[in-house]
DOKOL-972440 format. One record per residue (C-alpha): x negated, y negated, z negated; residue number from 0; residue in one letter. Coordinates in steps of 0.5 Angstrom, whole numbers. Layout:
DOKOL-972440
+-------+-------+-------+-----+--------+
|     x |     y |     z | num | residu |
+-------+-------+-------+-----+--------+
|     X |     Y |     Z | NUM |      a |
...
+-------+-------+-------+-----+--------+
***
This chain:
DOKOL-972440
+-------+-------+-------+-----+--------+
|     x |     y |     z | num | residu |
+-------+-------+-------+-----+--------+
|    25 |   -35 |   -44 |   0 |      x |
|    28 |   -29 |   -44 |   1 |      x |
|    27 |   -22 |   -43 |   2 |      x |
|    29 |   -16 |   -39 |   3 |      x |
|    34 |   -12 |   -42 |   4 |      x |
|    39 |    -7 |   -40 |   5 |      x |
|    45 |    -4 |   -43 |   6 |      x |
|    51 |    -1 |   -40 |   7 |      x |
|    58 |     1 |   -43 |   8 |      x |
|    61 |     5 |   -38 |   9 |      x |
|    68 |     7 |   -38 |  10 |      x |
|    75 |     5 |   -35 |  11 |      x |
|    77 |     1 |   -41 |  12 |      x |
|    75 |    -6 |   -42 |  13 |      x |
|    76 |    -6 |   -49 |  14 |      x |
|    70 |   -10 |   -53 |  15 |      x |
|    67 |    -5 |   -59 |  16 |      x |
|    65 |    -9 |   -64 |  17 |      x |
|    58 |    -6 |   -65 |  18 |      x |
|    56 |    -7 |   -58 |  19 |      x |
|    49 |   -10 |   -58 |  20 |      x |
|    48 |   -17 |   -54 |  21 |      x |
|    43 |   -16 |   -48 |  22 |      x |
|    37 |   -19 |   -47 |  23 |      x |
|    34 |   -17 |   -40 |  24 |      x |
|    27 |   -21 |   -38 |  25 |      x |
|    23 |   -21 |   -32 |  26 |      x |
|    17 |   -25 |   -32 |  27 |      x |
|    15 |   -26 |   -24 |  28 |      x |
|     8 |   -23 |   -22 |  29 |      x |
|     6 |   -22 |   -29 |  30 |      x |
|    -1 |   -19 |   -29 |  31 |      x |
|    -4 |   -13 |   -33 |  32 |      x |
|    -9 |   -18 |   -36 |  33 |      x |
|    -5 |   -24 |   -36 |  34 |      x |
|    -3 |   -22 |   -44 |  35 |      x |
|    -7 |   -24 |   -50 |  36 |      x |
|    -6 |   -17 |   -52 |  37 |      x |
|    -8 |   -14 |   -46 |  38 |      x |
|   -15 |   -18 |   -46 |  39 |      x |
|   -13 |   -24 |   -43 |  40 |      x |
|   -16 |   -31 |   -44 |  41 |      x |
|    -9 |   -34 |   -43 |  42 |      x |
|    -6 |   -36 |   -50 |  43 |      x |
|     0 |   -32 |   -51 |  44 |      x |
|     1 |   -32 |   -59 |  45 |      x |
|     9 |   -30 |   -58 |  46 |      x |
|     8 |   -24 |   -54 |  47 |      x |
|     2 |   -22 |   -57 |  48 |      x |
|     6 |   -21 |   -64 |  49 |      x |
|    12 |   -18 |   -60 |  50 |      x |
|     8 |   -13 |   -58 |  51 |      x |
|     7 |   -11 |   -65 |  52 |      x |
|    14 |   -11 |   -66 |  53 |      x |
|    16 |    -7 |   -60 |  54 |      x |
|    15 |     0 |   -56 |  55 |      x |
|    10 |    -2 |   -50 |  56 |      x |
|    11 |     3 |   -45 |  57 |      x |
|     3 |     4 |   -43 |  58 |      x |
|     4 |     8 |   -36 |  59 |      x |
|    10 |     5 |   -33 |  60 |      x |
|    11 |     4 |   -26 |  61 |      x |
|    14 |    -2 |   -22 |  62 |      x |
|    14 |    -3 |   -14 |  63 |      x |
|     8 |    -7 |   -11 |  64 |      x |
|    13 |   -13 |    -9 |  65 |      x |
|    19 |   -16 |   -12 |  66 |      x |
|    25 |   -15 |    -9 |  67 |      x |
|    24 |    -7 |    -9 |  68 |      x |
|    23 |    -7 |   -16 |  69 |      x |
|    28 |   -12 |   -18 |  70 |      x |
|    33 |    -7 |   -14 |  71 |      x |
|    31 |    -2 |   -18 |  72 |      x |
|    32 |    -6 |   -25 |  73 |      x |
|    39 |    -8 |   -23 |  74 |      x |
|    41 |    -1 |   -21 |  75 |      x |
|    37 |     5 |   -24 |  76 |      x |
|    36 |     7 |   -17 |  77 |      x |
|    29 |     8 |   -13 |  78 |      x |
|    29 |     2 |    -8 |  79 |      x |
|    28 |     7 |    -2 |  80 |      x |
|    35 |    10 |    -4 |  81 |      x |
|    39 |     4 |    -2 |  82 |      x |
|    36 |     1 |     4 |  83 |      x |
|    31 |    -4 |    -1 |  84 |      x |
|    25 |    -1 |     0 |  85 |      x |
|    21 |    -6 |     5 |  86 |      x |
|    14 |    -7 |     7 |  87 |      x |
|    15 |   -14 |     4 |  88 |      x |
|    20 |   -17 |     0 |  89 |      x |
|    27 |   -20 |     3 |  90 |      x |
|    24 |   -25 |     7 |  91 |      x |
|    28 |   -32 |     9 |  92 |      x |
|    34 |   -30 |    14 |  93 |      x |
|    34 |   -23 |    12 |  94 |      x |
|    41 |   -19 |    12 |  95 |      x |
|    39 |   -14 |     6 |  96 |      x |
|    42 |   -13 |     0 |  97 |      x |
|    44 |    -8 |    -5 |  98 |      x |
|    49 |    -4 |    -2 |  99 |      x |
|    56 |    -6 |    -5 | 100 |      x |
|    58 |     1 |    -7 | 101 |      x |
|    52 |     1 |   -11 | 102 |      x |
|    53 |    -2 |   -18 | 103 |      x |
|    49 |    -7 |   -21 | 104 |      x |
|    48 |    -8 |   -29 | 105 |      x |
|    52 |   -14 |   -29 | 106 |      x |
|    58 |   -10 |   -26 | 107 |      x |
|    58 |    -5 |   -31 | 108 |      x |
|    57 |   -10 |   -37 | 109 |      x |
|    63 |   -14 |   -34 | 110 |      x |
|    67 |    -7 |   -34 | 111 |      x |
|    65 |    -6 |   -41 | 112 |      x |
|    68 |   -13 |   -44 | 113 |      x |
|    61 |   -17 |   -43 | 114 |      x |
|    60 |   -24 |   -41 | 115 |      x |
|    55 |   -24 |   -36 | 116 |      x |
|    50 |   -29 |   -35 | 117 |      x |
|    44 |   -30 |   -30 | 118 |      x |
|    38 |   -35 |   -30 | 119 |      x |
|    33 |   -35 |   -25 | 120 |      x |
|    31 |   -31 |   -19 | 121 |      x |
|    35 |   -27 |   -15 | 122 |      x |
|    32 |   -25 |    -9 | 123 |      x |
|    37 |   -18 |    -8 | 124 |      x |
|    41 |   -21 |    -2 | 125 |      x |
|    44 |   -28 |     0 | 126 |      x |
|    47 |   -27 |     7 | 127 |      x |
|    54 |   -27 |     4 | 128 |      x |
|    57 |   -30 |    -2 | 129 |      x |
|    59 |   -23 |    -4 | 130 |      x |
|    51 |   -21 |    -4 | 131 |      x |
|    49 |   -26 |    -9 | 132 |      x |
|    50 |   -26 |   -17 | 133 |      x |
|    57 |   -29 |   -17 | 134 |      x |
|    58 |   -24 |   -12 | 135 |      x |
|    55 |   -18 |   -16 | 136 |      x |
|    58 |   -18 |   -23 | 137 |      x |
|    55 |   -25 |   -26 | 138 |      x |
|    60 |   -30 |   -29 | 139 |      x |
|    55 |   -35 |   -29 | 140 |      x |
|    49 |   -36 |   -25 | 141 |      x |
|    43 |   -42 |   -25 | 142 |      x |
|    37 |   -41 |   -21 | 143 |      x |
|    35 |   -40 |   -14 | 144 |      x |
|    37 |   -34 |    -8 | 145 |      x |
|    30 |   -33 |    -5 | 146 |      x |
|    23 |   -31 |    -7 | 147 |      x |
|    20 |   -37 |    -9 | 148 |      x |
|    21 |   -45 |   -10 | 149 |      x |
|    17 |   -51 |   -12 | 150 |      x |
|    18 |   -52 |   -19 | 151 |      x |
|    20 |   -59 |   -19 | 152 |      x |
|    23 |   -61 |   -12 | 153 |      x |
|    27 |   -54 |   -11 | 154 |      x |
|    25 |   -53 |    -4 | 155 |      x |
|    23 |   -47 |    -1 | 156 |      x |
|    17 |   -47 |     5 | 157 |      x |
|    17 |   -41 |     9 | 158 |      x |
|    13 |   -43 |    16 | 159 |      x |
|    19 |   -46 |    20 | 160 |      x |
|    24 |   -44 |    15 | 161 |      x |
|    24 |   -50 |     9 | 162 |      x |
|    30 |   -52 |     5 | 163 |      x |
|    33 |   -53 |    -2 | 164 |      x |
|    34 |   -47 |    -6 | 165 |      x |
|    37 |   -48 |   -12 | 166 |      x |
|    45 |   -46 |   -15 | 167 |      x |
|    50 |   -47 |   -20 | 168 |      x |
|    54 |   -41 |   -18 | 169 |      x |
|    56 |   -42 |   -11 | 170 |      x |
|    55 |   -50 |   -11 | 171 |      x |
|    48 |   -53 |    -9 | 172 |      x |
|    46 |   -56 |   -15 | 173 |      x |
|    42 |   -63 |   -14 | 174 |      x |
|    43 |   -66 |   -21 | 175 |      x |
|    36 |   -64 |   -24 | 176 |      x |
|    32 |   -65 |   -17 | 177 |      x |
|    25 |   -67 |   -20 | 178 |      x |
|    25 |   -64 |   -27 | 179 |      x |
|    21 |   -57 |   -28 | 180 |      x |
|    26 |   -52 |   -27 | 181 |      x |
|    25 |   -48 |   -33 | 182 |      x |
|    28 |   -53 |   -37 | 183 |      x |
|    35 |   -52 |   -33 | 184 |      x |
|    34 |   -44 |   -35 | 185 |      x |
|    33 |   -45 |   -42 | 186 |      x |
|    39 |   -50 |   -42 | 187 |      x |
|    44 |   -47 |   -38 | 188 |      x |
|    42 |   -40 |   -42 | 189 |      x |
|    43 |   -43 |   -48 | 190 |      x |
|    50 |   -46 |   -47 | 191 |      x |
|    52 |   -39 |   -44 | 192 |      x |
|    50 |   -35 |   -50 | 193 |      x |
|    53 |   -41 |   -55 | 194 |      x |
|    60 |   -40 |   -51 | 195 |      x |
|    60 |   -33 |   -51 | 196 |      x |
|    58 |   -32 |   -58 | 197 |      x |
|    63 |   -37 |   -60 | 198 |      x |
|    69 |   -33 |   -56 | 199 |      x |
|    67 |   -27 |   -60 | 200 |      x |
|    64 |   -23 |   -54 | 201 |      x |
|    58 |   -19 |   -53 | 202 |      x |
|    53 |   -22 |   -48 | 203 |      x |
|    49 |   -20 |   -42 | 204 |      x |
|    44 |   -25 |   -41 | 205 |      x |
|    39 |   -23 |   -35 | 206 |      x |
|    33 |   -28 |   -35 | 207 |      x |
|    29 |   -27 |   -29 | 208 |      x |
|    23 |   -32 |   -30 | 209 |      x |
|    20 |   -36 |   -25 | 210 |      x |
|    14 |   -36 |   -28 | 211 |      x |
|     8 |   -35 |   -26 | 212 |      x |
|    10 |   -33 |   -19 | 213 |      x |
|     6 |   -39 |   -14 | 214 |      x |
|     6 |   -45 |   -12 | 215 |      x |
|     1 |   -46 |   -18 | 216 |      x |
|     5 |   -52 |   -20 | 217 |      x |
|     2 |   -56 |   -27 | 218 |      x |
|     7 |   -55 |   -32 | 219 |      x |
|    10 |   -62 |   -36 | 220 |      x |
|     5 |   -59 |   -42 | 221 |      x |
|    -1 |   -56 |   -42 | 222 |      x |
|    -5 |   -52 |   -47 | 223 |      x |
|   -12 |   -54 |   -50 | 224 |      x |
|   -13 |   -47 |   -50 | 225 |      x |
|   -13 |   -47 |   -43 | 226 |      x |
|   -18 |   -53 |   -42 | 227 |      x |
|   -24 |   -48 |   -41 | 228 |      x |
|   -21 |   -43 |   -37 | 229 |      x |
|   -23 |   -44 |   -29 | 230 |      x |
|   -23 |   -44 |   -23 | 231 |      x |
|   -18 |   -50 |   -23 | 232 |      x |
|   -13 |   -45 |   -20 | 233 |      x |
|   -13 |   -41 |   -26 | 234 |      x |
|   -13 |   -46 |   -31 | 235 |      x |
|    -6 |   -48 |   -28 | 236 |      x |
|    -4 |   -41 |   -28 | 237 |      x |
|    -6 |   -41 |   -35 | 238 |      x |
|    -2 |   -47 |   -37 | 239 |      x |
|     4 |   -44 |   -34 | 240 |      x |
|     3 |   -38 |   -37 | 241 |      x |
|     3 |   -41 |   -44 | 242 |      x |
|    10 |   -45 |   -43 | 243 |      x |
|    13 |   -38 |   -41 | 244 |      x |
|    10 |   -36 |   -48 | 245 |      x |
|    13 |   -41 |   -52 | 246 |      x |
|    20 |   -41 |   -48 | 247 |      x |
|    20 |   -34 |   -49 | 248 |      x |
|    19 |   -36 |   -57 | 249 |      x |
|    24 |   -41 |   -57 | 250 |      x |
|    30 |   -36 |   -54 | 251 |      x |
|    28 |   -31 |   -59 | 252 |      x |
|    29 |   -36 |   -64 | 253 |      x |
|    36 |   -38 |   -62 | 254 |      x |
|    38 |   -31 |   -62 | 255 |      x |
|    36 |   -32 |   -69 | 256 |      x |
|    39 |   -38 |   -71 | 257 |      x |
|    46 |   -36 |   -67 | 258 |      x |
|    46 |   -30 |   -72 | 259 |      x |
|    45 |   -24 |   -67 | 260 |      x |
|    38 |   -22 |   -66 | 261 |      x |
|    40 |   -16 |   -71 | 262 |      x |
|    45 |   -14 |   -66 | 263 |      x |
|    41 |   -15 |   -60 | 264 |      x |
|    37 |   -10 |   -56 | 265 |      x |
|    31 |   -13 |   -51 | 266 |      x |
|    26 |   -11 |   -45 | 267 |      x |
|    21 |   -15 |   -42 | 268 |      x |
|    18 |   -12 |   -35 | 269 |      x |
|    14 |   -15 |   -30 | 270 |      x |
|    17 |   -14 |   -22 | 271 |      x |
|     9 |   -12 |   -20 | 272 |      x |
|     2 |   -13 |   -22 | 273 |      x |
|    -1 |   -20 |   -21 | 274 |      x |
|    -3 |   -24 |   -15 | 275 |      x |
|   -10 |   -25 |   -15 | 276 |      x |
|   -15 |   -31 |   -13 | 277 |      x |
|   -17 |   -27 |    -6 | 278 |      x |
|   -16 |   -33 |    -2 | 279 |      x |
|   -14 |   -40 |    -2 | 280 |      x |
|    -9 |   -40 |     2 | 281 |      x |
|    -2 |   -37 |     1 | 282 |      x |
|     0 |   -33 |    -2 | 283 |      x |
|    -7 |   -33 |    -7 | 284 |      x |
|    -6 |   -34 |   -14 | 285 |      x |
|   -11 |   -33 |   -20 | 286 |      x |
|    -8 |   -27 |   -24 | 287 |      x |
|   -12 |   -21 |   -27 | 288 |      x |
|   -11 |   -14 |   -27 | 289 |      x |
|   -17 |   -12 |   -30 | 290 |      x |
|   -20 |    -7 |   -31 | 291 |      x |
|   -15 |    -4 |   -26 | 292 |      x |
|   -16 |    -4 |   -18 | 293 |      x |
|   -13 |   -10 |   -14 | 294 |      x |
|    -6 |   -13 |   -15 | 295 |      x |
|     1 |   -15 |   -12 | 296 |      x |
|     2 |   -12 |    -5 | 297 |      x |
|    -3 |    -6 |    -6 | 298 |      x |
|    -1 |     1 |    -8 | 299 |      x |
|    -7 |     1 |   -13 | 300 |      x |
|    -6 |     0 |   -20 | 301 |      x |
|    -7 |    -7 |   -21 | 302 |      x |
|    -1 |    -7 |   -16 | 303 |      x |
|     4 |    -2 |   -19 | 304 |      x |
|     2 |    -1 |   -26 | 305 |      x |
|     7 |    -6 |   -30 | 306 |      x |
|     7 |    -9 |   -37 | 307 |      x |
|    14 |    -7 |   -41 | 308 |      x |
|    16 |    -8 |   -48 | 309 |      x |
|    23 |    -5 |   -51 | 310 |      x |
|    25 |    -8 |   -57 | 311 |      x |
|    31 |   -11 |   -61 | 312 |      x |
|    34 |   -13 |   -68 | 313 |      x |
|    34 |    -8 |   -74 | 314 |      x |
|    41 |    -6 |   -73 | 315 |      x |
|    39 |    -3 |   -66 | 316 |      x |
|    32 |    -2 |   -66 | 317 |      x |
|    29 |     4 |   -70 | 318 |      x |
|    23 |     1 |   -75 | 319 |      x |
|    19 |     8 |   -74 | 320 |      x |
|    18 |     6 |   -67 | 321 |      x |
|    16 |    -1 |   -67 | 322 |      x |
|     8 |    -3 |   -66 | 323 |      x |
|     8 |     4 |   -61 | 324 |      x |
|     5 |     5 |   -55 | 325 |      x |
|     9 |    10 |   -51 | 326 |      x |
|     4 |    14 |   -46 | 327 |      x |
|    10 |    18 |   -43 | 328 |      x |
|    10 |    16 |   -35 | 329 |      x |
|    16 |    11 |   -33 | 330 |      x |
|    19 |     7 |   -27 | 331 |      x |
|    23 |     1 |   -27 | 332 |      x |
|    29 |     6 |   -24 | 333 |      x |
|    28 |     9 |   -31 | 334 |      x |
|    30 |     2 |   -35 | 335 |      x |
|    38 |     3 |   -34 | 336 |      x |
|    39 |    10 |   -37 | 337 |      x |
|    34 |     9 |   -43 | 338 |      x |
|    38 |     3 |   -45 | 339 |      x |
|    44 |     6 |   -44 | 340 |      x |
|    42 |    12 |   -48 | 341 |      x |
|    39 |     7 |   -54 | 342 |      x |
|    46 |     4 |   -54 | 343 |      x |
|    49 |    11 |   -55 | 344 |      x |
|    52 |    11 |   -48 | 345 |      x |
|    48 |    17 |   -45 | 346 |      x |
|    55 |    21 |   -43 | 347 |      x |
|    56 |    16 |   -38 | 348 |      x |
|    49 |    16 |   -34 | 349 |      x |
|    51 |    22 |   -30 | 350 |      x |
|    57 |    18 |   -27 | 351 |      x |
|    52 |    12 |   -25 | 352 |      x |
|    48 |    17 |   -20 | 353 |      x |
|    41 |    14 |   -23 | 354 |      x |
|    35 |    16 |   -20 | 355 |      x |
|    32 |    14 |   -26 | 356 |      x |
|    32 |    18 |   -33 | 357 |      x |
|    32 |    16 |   -40 | 358 |      x |
|    26 |    16 |   -45 | 359 |      x |
|    30 |    14 |   -51 | 360 |      x |
|    30 |    21 |   -54 | 361 |      x |
|    22 |    22 |   -52 | 362 |      x |
|    21 |    15 |   -55 | 363 |      x |
|    24 |    17 |   -62 | 364 |      x |
|    23 |    24 |   -63 | 365 |      x |
|    16 |    23 |   -60 | 366 |      x |
|    17 |    28 |   -54 | 367 |      x |
|    14 |    29 |   -48 | 368 |      x |
|    16 |    24 |   -42 | 369 |      x |
|    22 |    27 |   -38 | 370 |      x |
|    18 |    24 |   -32 | 371 |      x |
|    12 |    27 |   -29 | 372 |      x |
|    12 |    24 |   -22 | 373 |      x |
|    13 |    17 |   -19 | 374 |      x |
|    15 |    16 |   -12 | 375 |      x |
|    10 |     9 |   -12 | 376 |      x |
|    12 |     7 |    -5 | 377 |      x |
|    16 |    11 |     1 | 378 |      x |
|    16 |     7 |     7 | 379 |      x |
|    14 |     8 |    15 | 380 |      x |
|    17 |    15 |    14 | 381 |      x |
|    12 |    16 |     8 | 382 |      x |
|     6 |    16 |    13 | 383 |      x |
|     3 |     9 |    12 | 384 |      x |
|     4 |     4 |     5 | 385 |      x |
|     6 |    10 |     2 | 386 |      x |
|     4 |    13 |    -5 | 387 |      x |
|     6 |    18 |   -10 | 388 |      x |
|     3 |    20 |   -17 | 389 |      x |
|     4 |    27 |   -20 | 390 |      x |
|     2 |    28 |   -27 | 391 |      x |
|    -5 |    26 |   -27 | 392 |      x |
|    -6 |    25 |   -19 | 393 |      x |
|    -5 |    20 |   -15 | 394 |      x |
|    -5 |    20 |    -7 | 395 |      x |
|    -4 |    13 |    -3 | 396 |      x |
|    -3 |    15 |     4 | 397 |      x |
|    -4 |    11 |    11 | 398 |      x |
|    -8 |     5 |    13 | 399 |      x |
|    -4 |     0 |    10 | 400 |      x |
|    -5 |    -1 |     3 | 401 |      x |
|    -5 |    -8 |     1 | 402 |      x |
|    -7 |   -14 |     3 | 403 |      x |
|   -13 |   -14 |    -1 | 404 |      x |
|   -18 |   -10 |    -5 | 405 |      x |
|   -23 |   -11 |   -11 | 406 |      x |
|   -23 |   -12 |   -18 | 407 |      x |
|   -22 |   -19 |   -22 | 408 |      x |
|   -25 |   -20 |   -28 | 409 |      x |
|   -22 |   -25 |   -34 | 410 |      x |
|   -28 |   -29 |   -36 | 411 |      x |
|   -31 |   -31 |   -32 | 412 |      x |
|   -26 |   -30 |   -27 | 413 |      x |
|   -29 |   -27 |   -21 | 414 |      x |
|   -28 |   -21 |   -16 | 415 |      x |
|   -32 |   -15 |   -16 | 416 |      x |
|   -32 |   -11 |    -9 | 417 |      x |
|   -29 |    -4 |    -9 | 418 |      x |
|   -33 |     2 |    -7 | 419 |      x |
|   -34 |     3 |     0 | 420 |      x |
|   -30 |     9 |     2 | 421 |      x |
|   -31 |    12 |     9 | 422 |      x |
|   -24 |    16 |     8 | 423 |      x |
|   -20 |    11 |     7 | 424 |      x |
|   -13 |    13 |    10 | 425 |      x |
|   -12 |    18 |     5 | 426 |      x |
|   -14 |    16 |    -2 | 427 |      x |
|   -13 |    21 |    -8 | 428 |      x |
|   -15 |    19 |   -15 | 429 |      x |
|   -15 |    23 |   -22 | 430 |      x |
|   -12 |    17 |   -26 | 431 |      x |
|   -14 |    21 |   -33 | 432 |      x |
|   -21 |    22 |   -31 | 433 |      x |
|   -21 |    15 |   -26 | 434 |      x |
|   -16 |    10 |   -29 | 435 |      x |
|   -19 |     5 |   -25 | 436 |      x |
|   -19 |     8 |   -18 | 437 |      x |
|   -27 |     8 |   -17 | 438 |      x |
|   -27 |    15 |   -14 | 439 |      x |
|   -23 |    18 |    -8 | 440 |      x |
|   -23 |    26 |    -9 | 441 |      x |
|   -18 |    27 |    -3 | 442 |      x |
|   -24 |    31 |     1 | 443 |      x |
|   -26 |    36 |    -4 | 444 |      x |
|   -18 |    37 |    -7 | 445 |      x |
|   -15 |    38 |     0 | 446 |      x |
|   -10 |    43 |    -3 | 447 |      x |
|    -7 |    37 |    -8 | 448 |      x |
|    -7 |    33 |    -2 | 449 |      x |
|    -3 |    37 |     2 | 450 |      x |
|     2 |    38 |    -4 | 451 |      x |
|     3 |    31 |    -5 | 452 |      x |
|     4 |    30 |     2 | 453 |      x |
|    10 |    35 |     1 | 454 |      x |
|    13 |    31 |    -5 | 455 |      x |
|    13 |    25 |    -1 | 456 |      x |
|    17 |    29 |     5 | 457 |      x |
|    22 |    31 |     0 | 458 |      x |
|    23 |    24 |    -2 | 459 |      x |
|    23 |    22 |     5 | 460 |      x |
|    29 |    27 |     7 | 461 |      x |
|    33 |    26 |     1 | 462 |      x |
|    34 |    18 |     2 | 463 |      x |
|    41 |    16 |     2 | 464 |      x |
|    40 |    10 |     6 | 465 |      x |
|    36 |     8 |    13 | 466 |      x |
|    30 |     4 |    12 | 467 |      x |
+-------+-------+-------+-----+--------+
***
């Protein structure tokens, strides 16, 4: 399957430049910190394990605790709270929320530059009007679903009283493959689109927003012998889902090589949030591990917001001296667009796009410190609840609501370890350098740091461009 990448070439001209790189931009849904072998998982991920040795791994990279807010940043380079996309959860069925039409998406900018733009997979960024959907936001083609989740075979979404079919080709409901595994269609349609673009001699922008490994926990068509010993059963199935995803990533990479374009391709892989653990049997429990990080998806702890992210590419566009590199500069999902713009030699257009994110390319290639020392992890409820910020080593979590659950989930055996008891749980302060797994709340002994970080939160609240 494909990976997440963002290249922009913004100018008023649509002239195709011969050295414009192809872009692979991949999002893996609900990928936990320890759902990959190179972080110690017992899930077989040989393709990703090899790829990390050819990549820059962004080791201090942050996302939002749930998907729609993160995806809005990935698509625009903006913080979600600066464009009305910072919701308590995600965009729920029936919502009119969407990326504002005056905020350009990656696809819209790429299209202006002569790219052919294609998307497969999950959108979840607005669908109350066709102009809010992929075809309305800059993509030439789209195969996938508009909401947050569907069944991997019958392609229906089920949100309590709201049930319906959600699988589309451009703006038409696509029933032609009902019953087959969705990943097969994503692979087939992305290959067809890519071959057509290459044959036309144009640069391609392919946004592959994978459905795997989000719930429902559906057994894929093929299973891995290496998952047989994984338990419990739900986690074994998730292992198989991760295995077919890993294989599909390898197939996509091979396609780019077979077409002779890999050497001129840039690629990023990212998760949209931390992995959802087996915190309950009922929806929305899954079986990921973010070990040794605390908790997971929906929470403001590191397991929910510290993301897996790889930046790589072919030899013509990706310097050999930064392969197999761990980059420890603090980064946020909003940083990916400006980083790749700069990597592609287009740093001069970054100011015109009014990014909240910053480019890390110079820091990566020249071994400089990160341009970022602060991440507004989550800003909702006017910064009074379900809100978090990281400034240098210090992380503050504010409010009674901090996620759906708490604790730690190990890898093998897969089990829950309760979080430490904390009587002061409405204000939590952690020193991530000394305590990266958030065992010790030091808020009571450092009131001055708490106050400073609350003031920083307030500065973001006052500076928001759009209302919640």
